[in-house]
C-alpha positions as YAML, in Angstrom:
chain: A
units: angstrom
residues:
- id: 1
  name: MET
  ca: [-8.92, -3.92, 3.66]
- id: 2
  name: SER
  ca: [-10.35, -5.64, 0.59]
- id: 3
  name: GLN
  ca: [-8.95, -3.25, -2.02]
- id: 4
  name: PHE
  ca: [-5.58, -3.09, -0.29]
- id: 5
  name: GLU
  ca: [-2.83, -5.71, -0.16]
- id: 6
  name: ALA
  ca: [-1.33, -4.36, 3.05]
- id: 7
  name: ILE
  ca: [-1.91, -1.87, 5.83]
- id: 8
  name: LEU
  ca: [0.86, 0.25, 7.31]
- id: 9
  name: ALA
  ca: [0.45, 1.58, 10.85]
- id: 10
  name: PHE
  ca: [2.72, 4.45, 11.80]
- id: 11
  name: ASP
  ca: [3.40, 6.75, 14.73]
- id: 12
  name: GLY
  ca: [1.37, 9.80, 13.79]
- id: 13
  name: VAL
  ca: [3.48, 12.17, 15.89]
- id: 14
  name: CYS
  ca: [6.83, 10.99, 14.50]
- id: 15
  name: ASN
  ca: [8.19, 13.20, 11.71]
- id: 16
  name: LEU
  ca: [10.28, 10.36, 10.30]
- id: 17
  name: CYS
  ca: [7.26, 8.03, 10.22]
- id: 18
  name: ASN
  ca: [5.18, 10.72, 8.49]
- id: 19
  name: ALA
  ca: [7.94, 11.23, 5.92]
- id: 20
  name: LEU
  ca: [7.95, 7.47, 5.29]
- id: 21
  name: VAL
  ca: [4.20, 7.51, 4.71]
- id: 22
  name: ARG
  ca: [4.50, 10.39, 2.23]
- id: 23
  name: PHE
  ca: [7.27, 8.50, 0.40]
- id: 24
  name: VAL
  ca: [5.31, 5.24, 0.25]
- id: 25
  name: ILE
  ca: [2.25, 7.10, -1.05]
- id: 26
  name: ARG
  ca: [4.41, 8.53, -3.85]
- id: 27
  name: ILE
  ca: [5.84, 5.16, -4.91]
- id: 28
  name: ASP
  ca: [2.65, 3.11, -4.40]
- id: 29
  name: LYS
  ca: [1.18, 4.05, -7.78]
- id: 30
  name: LYS
  ca: [-1.50, 1.33, -7.63]
- id: 31
  name: GLY
  ca: [-2.63, 2.28, -4.12]
- id: 32
  name: LYS
  ca: [-2.11, -1.18, -2.67]
- id: 33
  name: ILE
  ca: [-1.12, 0.02, 0.82]
- id: 34
  name: ALA
  ca: [-3.56, 1.50, 3.31]
- id: 35
  name: PHE
  ca: [-2.36, 3.68, 6.20]
- id: 36
  name: ILE
  ca: [-3.46, 4.11, 9.78]
- id: 37
  name: SER
  ca: [-1.94, 6.03, 12.65]
- id: 38
  name: LEU
  ca: [-1.04, 3.96, 15.70]
- id: 39
  name: GLN
  ca: [-2.88, 6.59, 17.74]
- id: 40
  name: ASP
  ca: [-6.13, 5.76, 15.91]
- id: 41
  name: ASP
  ca: [-8.38, 3.53, 18.02]
- id: 42
  name: ARG
  ca: [-9.01, 1.32, 14.98]
- id: 43
  name: ALA
  ca: [-5.31, 0.35, 14.77]
- id: 44
  name: GLU
  ca: [-5.87, -2.16, 17.54]
- id: 45
  name: ASN
  ca: [-8.48, -3.91, 15.37]
- id: 46
  name: TYR
  ca: [-5.78, -4.73, 12.82]
- id: 47
  name: PHE
  ca: [-2.65, -5.01, 14.97]
- id: 48
  name: GLY
  ca: [-3.95, -6.04, 18.39]
- id: 49
  name: ASP
  ca: [-1.75, -5.23, 21.37]
- id: 50
  name: ALA
  ca: [1.22, -4.46, 19.10]
- id: 51
  name: ALA
  ca: [-0.48, -1.18, 18.14]
- id: 52
  name: GLY
  ca: [-0.02, 0.10, 21.68]
- id: 53
  name: GLN
  ca: [3.45, -1.35, 22.21]
- id: 54
  name: VAL
  ca: [5.30, -0.10, 19.14]
- id: 55
  name: ASN
  ca: [6.00, 3.56, 18.44]
- id: 56
  name: SER
  ca: [7.44, 3.12, 14.98]
- id: 57
  name: VAL
  ca: [5.79, 1.29, 12.07]
- id: 58
  name: LEU
  ca: [3.92, -1.97, 11.62]
- id: 59
  name: LEU
  ca: [2.89, -3.64, 8.39]
- id: 60
  name: LEU
  ca: [0.16, -6.24, 7.98]
- id: 61
  name: HIS
  ca: [0.51, -8.17, 4.74]
- id: 62
  name: ASP
  ca: [-1.05, -11.57, 3.99]
- id: 63
  name: ASP
  ca: [-1.99, -11.93, 7.68]
- id: 64
  name: ILE
  ca: [1.68, -11.58, 8.69]
- id: 65
  name: MET
  ca: [2.75, -8.67, 10.89]
- id: 66
  name: TYR
  ca: [6.10, -7.02, 10.22]
- id: 67
  name: TYR
  ca: [7.74, -4.69, 12.72]
- id: 68
  name: GLU
  ca: [9.86, -1.57, 12.32]
- id: 69
  name: SER
  ca: [12.69, -2.01, 9.76]
- id: 70
  name: ASP
  ca: [11.16, -5.28, 8.47]
- id: 71
  name: ALA
  ca: [7.92, -3.40, 7.85]
- id: 72
  name: ILE
  ca: [9.74, -0.62, 6.00]
- id: 73
  name: SER
  ca: [11.75, -2.97, 3.79]
- id: 74
  name: ARG
  ca: [8.61, -4.97, 3.00]
- id: 75
  name: CYS
  ca: [6.85, -1.75, 1.89]
- id: 76
  name: LEU
  ca: [9.65, -0.91, -0.47]
- id: 77
  name: THR
  ca: [9.71, -4.26, -2.26]
...
């Protein structure tokens, strides 16, 4: 995650989550946010057990994990 400031995990089968990812990609002009599907086995490496317990979005930024709406609002600021 060295080139990224944050990583956003999202439910890869959720249309709303996928739309959020497309939107964040459009507004993240400097490419500071990395993305990973919660269904990806590697998500657990970053998010631990939370990756299997949440079916929305998670954001890891500065070693702090944000959940759902907090994660979304943090992405947009």
